[in-house]
N, C-alpha and C positions, 0 to 999 in steps of 0.2 A: 504494500500500500504506500502511496506517496502523499505526504502531508506537509503543510508548511511547518517549518522548524518549530515555531511557537505561535500559537494563535493570537496571543495578546499583543506581542511585539514582534513583528515578523519582517524579515528582510526580503522576502520574495524567493528565497532559496527553497528548495524542496528536499525532503529527507525520506528515504525509504525506511519504513518501519513495519515489522511483521504484525499481523493482526493477532497472532497467537498469544493468548494470555500467559503462556508459559515463559515468554520472553519478557514479560512485564514484571514489575516488582511484586512479590508476595509478602504480605505483612508478617512481622515476627515480633516476638516479645522484646521490646527495647529496654535498655537500662532505665529509661525514664519511667517505665511502668512501675518501678519499685518505689516511687515517691509520689506524693500527692501535692497538687497546687494548693497554695494557701490564699484565702481571701484576705486582702489587706485593707480593703475599704469597700463600701457599697453605698450607693446613693439612688434614691427614688428619682426618676426622670419625669414621670407622669403616672397617673393611676394605671397600673398594669404593666409598667416597664421599670426595671431597675438595672443600674450599671454596677457590675462587680469588677473590681480590679484584683488581679491575681499576681502572685509571684510564685514561680515554679523553680525550685532548686533541685537539681538532680545531677547524676554523673553521666558524662558523655565522653567516650573514649578514655575512660579512667581519669577524667578531669571534672572538677566541680564547675557547673555552669548555672547561671540564673537567667530566667526569661520572664519578662513582664508581659502580661496578657490582659485583655479587656473582654468582658462578656456582657452583652445586654440581653437580659431575659425578658421575654414578652409573653404576657398571659393571653393566650389565644381565646380564652373564654370570657375575657373582660370586654364589655360592649363599648368601652370608652377609649380603647387603644386599637390601632390597626398597623399591620405590616404591609408595605406597598413598595413599588419600584419608583425611584427617582431617575429622570432621564436628562442628560446633558444640560443645555441651557434652554429655558422656556419649553421644557418637555419635548425637545427635538434631538434626534440623532445628528451626528456629524458636528455638533456644537458642544464639544467636550467642556467639562467644568470640574473643578475640585469637588470632593464630597462636601466640604464645608459650604461651598457656593451653592450646591444643589439643596442641601438641607436648609440653608438660610432662605433660599428662594421659595421652597415648598413649605416652609414652616414646620419641618420635621423636628422632633425632639431628640432624635439620634439617627445615625446613619453610618454605613460602611460602603466601600467601593464594591462594585458588582462583578459583571461578567468579563471574560477575556475578550480581547479585541486585537485587530491587526493594526499596529501603529503606523504602517506604511500606507494604509488605506484611509477611508474617509472618517472613521471614528464611529463605528457601530458595533453592537455586541455580536459575538459569534453565535450565541444561543438565542432562544426565544425570549420574548418579553410581553407580559400582560401587565398593564398599569391601570389602576382604578377600573378594572374590569374590561379594559379595551386592549385588543390584540394589536401590538405595535411591531412585533418582529416574530418570525417563525423559526422553528428549529432547523439546523442544517442537516443535510443528508450525510451524517458522519456518525461513526459508532463511538459509544462510550461517553458522550457528553451528557451528564446528568443535569436536571433542572429541579428547582424548588418552587412549589406552588401552594396556594391556599384555595380550596374549593369553595363552593357557595356557602357551606356550613362552617367555614373557617378552619377546616381540618387540613393539616399540613401534608404535603406529598413530596417525596424525593424519588424521582424516577426518570426513565428514559422516554423521550417523546420524539415524534416525527411529524411530518407534514404531508398532507395530500390536498392537491388543488388543481383546478383547470380553468381555463378561459374558454367560454362557449360563444361562438359567433352566431350571427343572425340565422345562418343557414343550418345551424345545429352542429356544425363541425367544432371540435374542441382541441385544445393543446394544453399539455401539462404545465402547470404553474410551478416554477422552481422555488418560490418563496416570496416573502414580503419583507421589504426593507433589508435586503441582504447584500453585503459586499461580496466580491469574488473570493473563492476558495478552491481547493482541489479535492475532488472526491476520493474516498477511501473505500476499497482499494481501487487501483487503476490510475489515479493521478490526473484524471481529466479536469480541465478548467471548468468551474461551475457554470460560467456564463456562455460557453460555447454551445450554440443551438438552444440557449436558454431563454425562458420567458419569465420575467420577474416584475413584481408589483412594488411601486414606491408611493407611499402616502404622504400626507402633510407632515408626518412625524420625521420624514427625511428632510433635513433642514438646509440642503443646498441643491443647486441646479445640476451639478455633475453627479451622475448615478453609476458608480462602479465602472468607470472607463479607465482601465489600466493598459490599454493598447493592444490587448489580445483579441478582442472582438470589436466589430463595427456595430454600433447600436442603431436600431430603428425604434423610435419612441412614439407612443400613442397616448393622447390625453383623453381621459374618460371622466365625464361629469354627469352625476345623476343617472348612471347607466347608459349614457349615450356617448359615442365617439365624437369628440369635438375637433381633434387635430391629429394628423399623422405626419411625422417627420421621417421620411424614408432615408435610411443611411444618415441620420442626423439626430440631434437632440432638441427637445422642447425647452427653451430657455426660461423656465419658471419652476418654482416649487409646486408640488401637487396641491390643488385646492382642497379645502376641508370637505367639500361635497363630492370628491372624486379621487382619482389616482392617476398615475402615469405608469404605463407598461414599458419595459425595456426588453426588446427582442433582438436576437442576433442569429445568424445562420439559418437553420431550418425554421426556427420560431419566426424570424422575419419573413421567410417565404410563406409561412402560414398566414401572417397578417396581410401580405400582399394579395394572397389568393382568396381570403375569406372576410376581410374587414375593410370597411371604407367609412369615411366621415359621414355622420348622420345615423349610422347603424346602432341598434342597441347591442350592448355587450354585457355578458353575464360572467361574474366571477364566483366560482363555487370552490370553497376551501375549508379545511378544518385541521386543527392540531389534534393528534392522536397519540395514544401510548404506543411505544414500539412493540410491546407485548399485546397481541390482539385479544388475549384472554382477559385483559384489564379493561374496565368500562368507565374510565374517567370521561367526564363531559367537560372538556377544556373551554367550551363556549361559555360556561358559567363560572369559570375560575375568577376569583377576585384579584389575584396577582400571580405572576410567574416570572422567574428570572433564571437565565442559564448559568451554568457553572462548568466545571471540568470533571474530574474523576469523583466517583463516590469514595468516601473515606470511612464511614461508619455505617454498619447495618446490624440491627438487632443488638445494639450496644457492644459490638465487637469490631475490631479492625476489619475492613473489607479489602478484598483484592482490588487493586487499582483497575478501573475500567478504561483508563487512558495511560499511555506511557508517561512516566514522570521524570525521565532523565533530564529534561530541560527545566524541571522545577527542583533541581538537585540541591544538595547541600543544606545549609541552615540559612533561612531567609525570613523576612517578615511574611506573615500568613494571614489570610482572611478565609473564614468558613461560615457555614450556615447549616443549622440542623434543628431537630425537634426531639421532644422527650417521648418516652415509651407510651405515656397516656395521651399523647398528641395535644396536650394542653399548654405546652410551653415551647416557644421558639428560642433558639440560641443564636445570637449574632456575635461573631468571634473575630478578634484580631490578636496577633502575637507579634512582638517587636524584635527587629534586628537593628539595634541602635544603641551605642554606648555600652553600658554593662549588661544590656539585655541581648542575649546571643542567638535569638531566633530559633526556629524549629525546622527539623527535617519533616518530610511528609509523614513518615511513620511516627515521629514524635507528636505531630499535629493530631494524628488519629488517637493517640493515647490521651492527649490533653482533652480532646472533645469528649471522649468517653468519661473521663474523670469529672468533668463539670456537668454531666447529665445527658449528653447527646445519645439518642437511641438510633437515629439515622441522620446522616448529614453528608454534605459534599464540600468540595473545595471551590472557593471563589478566587478571583484574581489576587495575586499577592505580590511579594517583592516590593519594588518602589512604588507600586500603586496602593499598597495597604494604607488605608486611612480610616479612622473612626472618629466621629464627632458626637458630642452629646450636649444637651442644654443643662447647665447647672441649675439646681433647684432655686427657683425664684427669679432666674434670669430670662430674658426674652429671646436670646439668640444662642445657638450652639457654639462650642469651641472645639478645637482639636484636642483629643484626649490621649492619643498615642503619639509615639515618636516615629516619624517616617524614616525610611532607610537613607534617603538622599538629603534630608533636611528641608525638602520642599514638599508642597502638596500638589501632586501631579494631577493634571486634568484627565479625567476618565470618562467613559461613555455612559455609564449608569451606576446606580447604587441601590442598596436596600435601605429604605427609610422607615422609622418608627414614628407614628403620628398619633396625636391626641384628638379624639372626637368628642371630648367632654364639653358640656356647656360651662359658662363662667359660674363658679360656685362661690359660696361664702368664704371669707378669709379664714384660713386655718392657722396660719402662723406668720408672725412678723419677725424679721431678724436684721440685726445691724451688720453692715458691711464696713469693716475697719481694717487697716493694715495690722499685721501680726505684731509689728514693732513700730513704735513712734519714738521720736527723740524730743527732749525737753526744748520747748520753744518752736517746734514744728507746727505749721498750720496745715491741718489735715481735714479735708472735706469728708464727712461721714455720711453714708447713705443707708437707707433701709430698703429691704425688699420684702415682698409678701407673696405667699402662694395660697391657693384656695384648697378646698377639700378634695379636689382631684389632682393636687400637686402641680397645678399649672400656675404660671406667674400671674399676679394681679397686674393688670395693665395700668400704665400711667401713674406709678407710685410717686414719680417726680412731681406730680401735680398735687399730691396729698401733703399737707403741712404737718409738721411734727414739732413737739416741744422736746428740746434736748437739755440734758443736765448731766453733771458729773458729781459724784459723791466726794465729800470731804474737801471741797474747794481746790481740787487738784488740777484745775485748769479752767479755761473759759470757753464759752460758745458764742459765736456770732452767726446766727442762723444755724446752719449745720456744720460750720467750720470749728473744729476743736483745736485749741492750743494748750497742750499740757504745760504746767509750770513746775512740776517736780517729778522726780523719777519714782518708779514703783508701779503697782497695778492701779490703773484708774478705771473705776466702774462707771460706764456711761449708759444712759438710759434714753430711749426714744419713746414718746407716747403720741399716738395718733388715734383718735376716736376710742374704740374699745380695745385697740391693740397696744401692747406694751412689749418692748424688747430691751434687754440689758446685756451688755457685753463687757468683758474684762479686757482692757487694752494695756499691754506691757509698754511702759514708758522707760526709756533707757537713759541713764546718766553715766557718769564716770564709773561708779561702783558696780554697775551691771555689765561692764564691758570686759572681755578677755583680750581683745586685740583690735587694732585699727591699722589699716594699710592704705597707702597711696598707690593707686594702680598706675604705674609708669614704667613697667619692665622693659618695653621695647622702644622707649623714647630716646632720641638724641636731639639736642636743641639746635635750632637755627635762628639767627637774629631776625626779628620782625614777625616771627610765626606765633601762632596761638595754639595751645595744647590743652586738651581736656584732662583734668586730674580728678577722677572719681576717688572718693575716700570710702572704703568699705569697712564696716564694723561687724564684729562677731560678739554676740552676747554670751553670758554665762549659761543661758538656757539653750545655746547652740544655734541661735538664729543669726542669719547673715543678711545684711542689707546695706545699701549705699546711704550714707548720711546726706541729707539735703545740703547742697553746697552753701546755702545762705547761713547755715549754722556753724560753718567752719571758719576759724580764725587762722590766717596764714602768715608765715614769716618766710621771706625769700632771702637767701644768703648766697653770695658768690657771683651774682649777675645783677643787672638792672632789669627789673620786671616786677609785675604784680599779678596776684591772683584775684579775680573777681568772679563770684558765683561759680567757682570751680574751674575757671578757664585761666591758664597762665599765659600772659602776654609778655613775650621777651622783647624788651626795649633795646638792650645792648649786651653783647657778649665780650666786649673789649677786655682783653687780658685774662679772660676766664677760661678754665678748662671744664667747668661744670657748675651746676647749681645745687645747693642743699635747700630743700623745701621742708618746712615744718608745718604740720597741720594739727590744730588743737580743737577738741570738742569737750566742753564741760571739764576742762582741766586734764583730759586724757590726750596725750601727745603721740605723734608718730613722725617719722622723717624718712626722706628718700633723697638720694643723690642722682642727678641726671647729668650725664656728660654732654659735652658739646659734640654734635655729630658732624662727620665729614663725608659728604656724598661725592662720589666720582663716577661719572657716566662712562660706561665701557662700550656700549653698543647703541649707537644713534646713527641711523642711515643718512641723516643730513650732515653729520660731522664725523662720527667715529664708526665707520663701516667695518665689518668683519666678514670674511668670506663665509658664506652659508650655502649648504647644499641639502637637498631632500634625501631622505632614506625611509625605509619602511620594512616591517616584517610582520607576518610571514610574507613570502614573495608575492602572494596574490593581492596584498594590500598596495594601494598606490598613494603617493604623496607628492606634493610639489610646493616650491616656495617661489614667491614673486616679491619684487619691490614695488609697492604701489603708493600713490599719494592719497592723503585724506582730503576732506573738503577744504582744508586750509593750505594744502600744498605740502604738508609735512609728510615725509616718506616714512614708511614702516614696512616690516616684513609680514607677508601673508603666508600662513601655512595652511595648505589645503590637504584634506585627507578623505579617503574613500575606503571604509572598512566593510563594504558589502560582500566582498569575496574572502575566501579562506576560513580557517577554523581556529578556535582557541583565542587566547588573548592576542590583541593586535596593537601595533605601535606605528606612529607616524612621527618622523623626526625632522627638525631643522638642525642639522649638524654644523658646528662651528669649527673654525681653524684652531686646533689645539696647540699650535706653535706659539700662540699669543698668551703670555702670562698675565695673571691678574695681580696687580700691585698690592704688596703688603699682606695684611691679615684682616680682611673684612669680616665684620660680624653679621651683616645682613646683605641679602641680595634682593633687589627690587626690580620690577619691570611693569610696564603698562601693557595690558592685554585687552584686546577687543574680543569679548566673549561671544559665543554662539548658542548658549543655553543647551548645549549637547549633553550635559551631565557626564561627559568624559573626564578623565583624570589628567591634570596638567602637572608635569614634572620637569626637572632639569637634571642633567648629569654633570657633575664636577669631577675632574681628574686631578688628584693631588700629586705632590712631588714624589710620593712613594709608589706612584703608578696605580693607586687604588681609586676605583670609581665610587663616588658618593651620590646617592639619589636624593634630590631635594624636592619635597612636596610643596607646590604652590597652591593648588586647589584640588581637593578630593573630588569635587564635582564642579565643572564649569557651568554654574547655574545662573549666570547673568548674561545680559546682552548689552553691547556697547563697551566703551573703554572704561577700564578700572585699573588702579594701581594695586598690585599685590606684593606682599613681602614675605620672605622666608628667612627664618633665623638659622644661621650657620653655626652657632656657637656650640651646639651639641654634637656636631658631626666628627669631631676629633680629626680635623684636617691636618695634613702635613703640607705646610706652605713652601713655595708658592703653589697656587692652584690655577687650573684652566677650565673654561667652560667647554664641555664636549658637545652638549646638545640641549635644546629645549624641545619637549615632545608631548604628544597627546597619546593616552592609553585608553583602549576599550577592553576592559577585563572580560574574561570568558563568563564568569558568574554574573548574571544580570545584564549580559551584553545586549540582549534584545530590548532592554529598557532605556538604552541610550541611543543618541543619533548615530547612524552608521556613516553619514556623510556630513561634512561641514568644513568650516574654515575659521581660523582665529588670526588676529593681528598681534604682532609683538613689536614693542618699541621701547627705547630708553632703558636698556638693562643697566642698572646702577648698583654699585657696591658702596655700602655705608660702613664707615670706620668710626667706632666710638672712641672719642678722645679720652685720654687718661685724666682722671680727676686728681688734682694735686693732693698729696697726703702730708700730714704733719712730719716735720723733720725728726730724725731719730735722736732720742735722748735717753739718759740713764739716771735712775734715782736709786740710792741705797739707803735703806732704813733698818733700824734694829729695834726689836720689840722692847718696850719699856725704857728706850733711850731717846733723848731729844736730838742727839747728834745725827746729821744726815749729810750725804754728799750728792750733789747734782752735777753730772758730767765731770766728776772728779773734783769739784769745788766743795769745800766743807761749809755747812750751814747749820743753824740750830732751830729746832721746832719748838713751838709753844706747848704742843702736846705730843707726847711720844706715842707710837703705835702700841696697841694693847691687844690682849687676847681675851675674848668674852665668849663663854660657852663653846669653846673650841674654834671660834672664828676670829681671825685677825682683823681689827679695825684700824684704818689709817685716816689721817687728816686729808680730806678729799681736795680742798682748794689748793693746798700747797702742792700736792702730788700732780694734780691735773695741770696746773699752771706750768710745772716743771716739764711735763711731757707734751706740752703743746696743745692743751685743751682749753676749755672755757667753762666756768662755773657761774651759774646765776642763782640768787637766793630770793625767794618770795616769802617775806615775813608773815603775810596774812595767812597763807596756807602752810607755813613752815615747810616749804618745799625747796629741794635742791635740784637744779637741772644741769646736767653735764653734757657738753658737746665736744666731740673730738673725731675728726676724720670721717665725717658722714654718719657717725653714730651718736645716739642720744639716750640719756637715762634721766628719768624723773624719780626722785626719792622723797618720801615724807618722813620727817623726824618721828621716831617711835612707832613707825608703821612698817611691817614686814613686806607689804605689797609694794612693788616697784614696777614702773613702766619702762621697758627696755626695748628701744627700736620698735615701739608700737605693740609690744607683747607684755601682758601682765605676768609677772614672776613673783613668787613668794620666797623671800630669803629666810635663812635659819634665824638670823638676828636682825633687828631693825637698825637703821642709822640712829645715832644718838649725838647729843651735844656735850662736849667736855671742854671746860674752860673757854666757852664761847666759840669753840671750833666744832665743825660737823665731822663726825667720824663715821665711816661707812665700811661695810664688809669688803675686804680685799677680793674674796673669791668672785663676788658678783661683778666687780669691775674688770678683773683679769679675764673672765670668761666672755665678757660682752663688749669690751673696748679694744680688744686686739692686743692687749699688753702681754708681753712675755715676762713671766714671774719665775724668779729663781729663789729657792729657800734653802738656807743653810741651817740645819737643825742644831748643830753644835753651838754656833754663835747667835742663832735666832736672827740672822740677818736676811733681809728681803731686798732683792734687786729687781727693779722694774725697768723694762725697756720698751 
């Protein structure tokens, strides 16, 4: 049998596959069957539908893995909830849309992606579709493609279906109808093109003028309205979308000959067709089905793993998955996704079978997965759905249809009011608080924004202006909203200095340039484990080493004259953190207007083609265009722009930047660097080229352990074998301004040496004898030293705040805050508890030596016999 390599995303290539089930995968008892998924949360979406989030931890190939999965359970006996099909945009095929877009448009409370489809064709499902009781697409003449349906009594069905139909002319002659709203495919077995000699119907649900014209057949099209032939385009197309009161027939070959011989304008024309079970012993009446959606292989039957009804080699490995099934008593439908993203490692097809069984599926099938897997759900009290899973590619792919969960309940009485507030607020932050409400059917109460509420906070821990809350002290603030008969109270955690464990300025990849502006988010972590950016207006900044200022979290560099870097200090409620940002040096290496490097195309395997051209943009700026064609060949494929490796890259750059004109192909963009030891290092610029237009992208080279000097071997595009069908097979990107960035060295304090002796005031600084007012002492096994004297001697700075009795130490980009008689210290933005606190002796601040030596980069030498301490 000859089939397209993969129905959902197909290249037009064909693949011979045996029909024998013995060559297909047979289920087995997987390691995952020995563990059970755990429900970590569940939320009612509407009456009769609940979202359960699962974590499944099990062993795969002797390694522990974790998979995050989502299951929407739908009560098929509840009259106020229904399962139906969502289609493209405005209920039309060929107009693909993300699941979130479809759910928002149709007002679904939840939804997942649906059927497989040919990505190189118009964008229509492979299988049948009945939406809202209307037949929109028919099954293909292909074995093993299962469908999910609900009959007139809302009973679920998972089974194989086929199609039978004919077009009957005025003279009584008829011709077989190949299907409704179908794109081209290849019959199995045999491999014949579906539209050769075929007659197909296209309704208003087909949202474009072109109807399956892939160049294999010449169409003759017939417009039929109200059962009358209105127009015939012999060897041509009718340039319109089919009307709502009619349809367009597409004929070719023998079917076109039938039209010429038996049909003319003005004739009545009859269409007779029906969807039937493939097993003639089954008596489903598909004409009364409420909904139907096509899928792929059956996965579960009678609560057990089923033999696969389709080959699953192209669905191999561990991927994101989407599935649909129902319970043994036929009262519950299960809408399922599993993620392959981050720490969630996806499922194999056999693992998916086990998961479905363990969550309650009696019979179920596979829906489209991989990069198409998307689940959305409407949070309780909200008006619109949100994405609840993590997609493989980081984007929400546009797909042809989906399964939606809909509420049919009327507006009911308010059941509950609840306050929406951030999990963490900061002292002085102005936070608009809102409340949401839902009714007895768990549907949101419309227009709560128009309902006024009286807001208050217990204990005068803040103020309200309308609904804007400004906390004035740390701790738990109990806020209350009252509206009519509804009352809601929420505890809001307000964070001050004593509730923080750390604070960090996010500036890891920055290198400063004069005149530029940089965003400096400050992220705090609380003792309760919550992390959040502090509102920039609450941060007090100090800028050292350069001329510049920070306003609302944005650093404006005025001048870098004579500077090697800036030390920035951020303070919130007395909690401080610091970072040092070096001055950056950018050197353009590849600019076709100025710094050209010989570049040649290359590709592998040999069936792949690539080319490079120098082209101008709209402004006349020249750039390199890399074209690739991955439609031929097997396995992972590469297209290269290879550079002249005789040209060395100057110095030891920390970053590599380039401007790239993206093509939204979702392919992988990388570079090869050849180091001085002859080793090739692979640099990831973009795991998915998911943008269109020019964009500067940066790669950090610091972790590559390069042997300098280095050379650029190539910039290239990769189409990996796994998920290959989900990415564009042909495309082109632009490459320009390859730049290397060198982080300047930040000047460090000069080396000094201090020698002290416990219980002795004599001290030497760089060999010069001096006398201390207070000698070092040992307290509870910890050596305390006079901090100001030592820090000054080693090139640091000490500040004293008498109001807080706080000492601040700055040295070489490091910072410590200490409070007298308090063991808690803030060291480079981290809260640390010392064994003993700083104390005052003879009006001098004495601090633990161990804390300073470990966090200021001092080298400490201890002579136990003489009790002498040497600090360098």
